[in-house]
C-alpha positions, 0 to 999 in steps of 0.5 A: 703348648702344654696349655694348648694341648690341654684347653683342646682336651677340655673340649673333647670331653666331659671331666670327671668332676661334671661326670660325678656330679650330674651322675650323683645329680642324676641319683639323688633326683631318682631317689627324691622323685621315688620318694615323692612316687611312694608318698603320692602311692601310700596315700592314693593306698590311704584314700582307697581304704578309706573309701572302701571301708565307708562304701561298705559301710554306706552298703549295710546302713542302706541295706539295714534302712530297707531291710528295717521299713519291711519288718515294720511294715509286716509286722504291721501288717500282722498286727492289723490282720489280727484286731477286729476280727480281720479274719472274721470279717473276710470269711463271712465276706460282708460288705457293710462289715469290711468297710467298716473296717476299712475305714478304722484302719485309715485313721491308723494309716496317718498314725502310721505314716503309711501311704496305703492300706489295701485288702484282698480275699482269697481269690486277689479281688480288691476288698477295700483300699486306702491311699493317702494322695489318691488313686495308685497305678500299681498294675494289677498284674503285678498285685497278682503275682504278690498275692498268689506267691503270698498264698502259695508261700503263706508268708509276708512278701515285701516288693518296692514300685515307683508309680509314681510315688517310690512305695514299699509295699508288703503283703501280708496274710490275714488268716482265719480258723487256720486257713488264709482268708485274705492279704492285708497290702501296706504301703510306704514312702521310701522318700524319707529313709533316703533323706534321712540317709542323705542327712546321716552320711552326706552321700547322695543316693539313686533309686534306678529301675526298669523303665516302662514309661516317660518318666522325666527323670530318664536315663535311656542308655542304660534303659532305666528311670530315676524315680529317687534322686537327692540333689537331682539338680546337682546329680541327674547332669552327672548321671546322664555324664555317666550313662552316655559313657559308660554303657553297663552301670554293673562298672561301679559294682568295685566303686570307680572315681569320677571327675567331672566339672572340676569335682571329684565324686566316689560312684558306688552300685548297689543291685536293688535283687541285693536287697529285695529279693526278686528286685529289678535295679540298682542303687547309686552311692554318689560322695563328692570326694574333691575335697580329699583329692584337694587334701592330697595334692595339697600334701603332695605339694608340700612334699615336693616343696620340701623334696626339692629344696632337700635336693638343692640343698644336697647339691650344693654339698655335693658339689662342694664335697668332689669339687676339691679332689676332682680339682687335683684330679683334673689337673694331672689328666690334663698333665697325662698327655704329656707322657704320650706327647714323650716328655717325661721329666716336664710331666715328672716335675708337674706331678711333684709339684702337684703332691701334697705335702700334709701328713695325711694322704689321699688315693689321687697322691698315691696317683700322682706316684704312681703317675711318677713312675709310670712316666719312667716306666713308659720311658723306658718302654718307648725305647724298647717299643720304638726298637721293637717296632723297627723289628716289626716293620722289617717283618711286615716289610718281608711279609708284603713283599714274600704276599706280593712276590711269591707264587701262591694264591694267598685269600681270607674268607669270611664265616660266610665264606666270601672272599675278603682280600687276595694277594697280587698273585689271586689276581695274576692267575685268575683276571679278577681285580681285587674288586671283583673278588672281594665280596665274591663266595670263593666257592664260586671259583670252583670249577665242580659245581657238584663239589661246591656245595660241599667244600661248602660244608666243609670249610664251615665244619671247619671252622665250627669243629676247631680243627687246624686246617683242611686241605682239598684238590679242585680245579679255579674258574679263571676269568678268561675260562681257562681251568686251573688245577689248585691244591688249597689249604684252609686254615682258621684265623683267631679272632684277635688277628682275623679282622673279620675274616673267618678262614686263610686260605693258601692255595698252589698252582699243580695245575703243570705238575699235575700235567706233568705227572698225567704226561708222566704216566702217559708216558711211562706206557707210550711212545712219545713220538709216535702216542704207540704204547712203548714196549714196556707196555707191550710186553705186559699186554703180551704176556696177559695175551701168552697166558690167555691163548695158552689155557684156552688153546687159541692162536695169536700172532706177534708182528715185529716191524724194522723199517728199511732204509731208515738210517739213510734218511736220518742220515741225509736229511736228519733226524726231523725226516726220520721222526716223520716216518715214524710217525707215518708209520705208526699212523698207518699201523693204527690206522689198518690195525682192529680194535683189537690189536695192539700196536707198539714202538718199541724202541728206533725204528722197531714196531710190534703189532700183537693181533689176537685171533689170527693165524698164519694166512691173517698175518702175512695177509697183513704184512703184505698189504702193509708193504704194498700200501708203503711201496705205493705212498712214497715218504715225502719230506723236503721236496724229497722222495723215498721208498719206504718199507718194512722187514717182518717177522712173524711169530705165533703164541704159543706156538713159538715160544714157552715164554714170552721172551722167546716168541720175542726172540723168535720174532725179531729172529724172523724180521731178521731173516726178512731183511737178510732176504731182501727188506720189505718182505715178511717171514714167519719164524722157523727153528731152522733161521735159529741155526744163522749165527748172526741173527741170533747174536743180534736179538740175543744181546738186545733181549740181554740188554733189555733184562739187564736195563729191567733187572738194573744189571748195568754199573759204572766203573770210574775212571779219575780227570785230574789237572795236568799240572797239580793231579788234583782229581777234577771229575770222574768219568763214568764207563758202563759196563755190563755183569753177565749171569756167568759173572763176566764183566762186558764193556760197551764194545761188545753190546753197543753195535747190537744195540744201535742196532736194536734202537735201544741206544736211547733207552740206555741213555736214559738209564744211565743219566736215573744211574749217574743221579742215584750215585750223585744224591748218595755222593753229593760232594762228586763230580761225574761225567757220563757218555750219552750217544747220538739219539740224545742230542735228538730227543730231550725227554731224558732231561725231565728227570734232571730238571726236576732234580734240580728244581727239588734241590736232588743235585747241583748241576754243576755236578754233572759233566755230559760226554758227546762226540762229534758225530753225535754234533753235527747230526742234528746241530741245531737239535743238538744246540737247544738241548745242550743250552737248556740244560747248560743255563741251568749250570750242567756242562758238557765235553766233546769226546773222541775230538779229532776223528773229523776236523771239520767239527772244529767249527762248531765249537763256538756254536756249542756251549761245552766246557770241555773238549776230549782230543782222540786217543788216536792223536795222543798215542804216537805223539812220542815218536810222531812229531806231525801229531805232536804239531796237529795237538798242539794246533788243535789244543791252541785253537780249542784254547782261542775258543774258550774251552778246556782241553782234556788229553786222552789215552795217556799210558806213560809218564812220557806223552803226559809230560809231552801234554803239560808242555802243551798246556793241556789242561787236563788229562786221562788214561792208564797212566794217571787212573785205570776204570776202576769199579770204586771211586778213585782217592785223591793226592794228599794236598801238602804233595808236590804235583809238578810235571817231574814227580806225576809219575809217582803221585799217581801210582796210589790212584 
């Protein structure tokens, strides 16, 4: 198995031995190449330096030849001008004498190697001429210019002319008596010293001058002819080649190596103007350097052979040096996979066997030792890693499960703001499957297009600034067009955990919360049933109007409406009919009101309207027309027709009260007077109405209760409810009390009738629930029961605070019990059942209070999720003396137990009644014998005390 793994390992990579050998070989090759290149460069540098030195010498040489020949001609001209009184002869201008002198110069021409001698008068007229090869072709214009120049400068002039032979001419002035009387011109062929230059230097020379005729050696591309050229048969084709491929001969001023017909030539150009002033044309120096190039190539070949031999020898030596140690290292490499396979013992045995036993050790021996130590560490780490992997797997499964089930949106974004991945809840909420989300821009999910660019900039700034996080709330576009309100928290990801993502974005769907908050804000100022403003908001608007009319002296009317026969409609057709009627009245008031009027539902069947800028006539007219409209439009519900009307009380601001509360109270008095006067009519307040005691009392309690709820003057007394057999407190009932301004404590029996007539029952229920929540929040270990009215089972709005408290874990629902009456149960059974089931599903419990007053309600027990049934104290108080009551109560207890409910006996005033109820298997008892209502929590009995029925009296004395 190990050999198979090793063989597979060999095939998958290049061994270190070969890698080292290849890299070192490449290094040696590079060094040899560099040496060869440096050698070549040095040879070429030497060649160019030598050529440059030779060319400089040749330039001086050629210049020396021309300048030497010119000087010789000028000296000869000067010597001839002084011989035979040539100046005097030209001055006398006698032809015979001039011809005699010229013939004498002809004999000297051969001796002095001259090709031409000519005499000119002062006016440039040819006097005498001698030429070695017949007639000359020097143009009159050229010699005229030369003679003029000599006479102007009074010094010799040199020029080169090649028609047909290339002659170097020297024009020398002839003087007589210090005056210029003529010019002697001498011409010498340059062929001799050009041939001598070739013989002395071995360098070919070509003379090029501007072409002016069809010369046989003509270079048309350069516009020149070649009158003088060494080895013309060989070099003329080369010159034509150069003129065809090099447009300007100036290219050769610095020299250029030309390869042509297997040979190398070094070509340099020298302008004639540098030699003979004002002379056009140039001289080409052509050196055959083929032999030198051959010598360089020969030296390079020899160097290459030496280098190649050295490289081969070095490669062999290198291979021998690295093979032995790297072979051991290769064996170590082939064994290391055993550690990855977990074969630690087998690997250690092999490492130990391969380690050298010699005295001197090397790094590979230390590597073998380290491999043995590593095997021990890996063995320990693998065990630890296996344990850690198990923990990580459990954490991974937990996180994956959390992301899959958590009701939050989790997405990751790239630096450019594109979504990489989202959890399942993102797809569920938005309707986009993961493939649609991948690559989509995050900001494109935001509904508000104007905010997208701002969010994009903030996210980019968050990524670049290193801030820990960013939060914002925006609506999210779902695929079906729905918009969801999402609270986002964006956190930059560390690069090592980002997997290409830049931001982790977690969103919480707060749509329902925002709707609930909006609804709660709306409910804080409006009546949920009719959508009119509520009492609290109406009092604020009324106070504002009162201040305004008091300040500017205007008047405003306050109308208070109380529906006639509303209770009868509720009792006969149910609360649904009552709600429909309230909505109809609200719609009617809203449709008839002006834009400046404010319509409110104060509670129950009581409405109010504030009419600014209205006098008595306007208010009474509105009230009259409203009742006429209601009388002409009977209320129809469930095929039943009802006459509807309203008793309306009218008061004016600020005429009928020094305060807003007083105006409201006086409007209530007027409304009660209208009701007493026969209903469906209106009355304007007058101070004579305050004499009616009954009206005053109802208005008083209504106003008192509203202020008490606003100032939290209503509070609880507490009475224990204990187990009949053990005496242990099971829960405590909270009994509502009102503390008056004079310190007197008022029970509900005194103010509840007026509160019911004023429609304040529901408001009192909400107050009681909130107060109980506050008590249980401060005492989480207590259990409390509270009483709620019929109104609470017709409107579930009061349950919202309870549900929120349970969801936020501020309340344990099993610690709160709601007590409802038989009347509340049977008034609207379906609505009551819905509310009871909703709360019991959360863990709240219910008790039926005052059971037995109406025996017909016994049937409904099995349809309601109540846990306790409290027998009315009217059936309990005569148990001692009335045998029929005893049998009746026993039968009720048995039937209640059949339905699985617990029985609570109320009104236990003495020990005898307690003992009777205990014998009847009553579960719980309550009454003055157990404990009186008190302002503080009742104390619990000790756990080790015997609380059987015979000793029960002793324990309850402490309560």
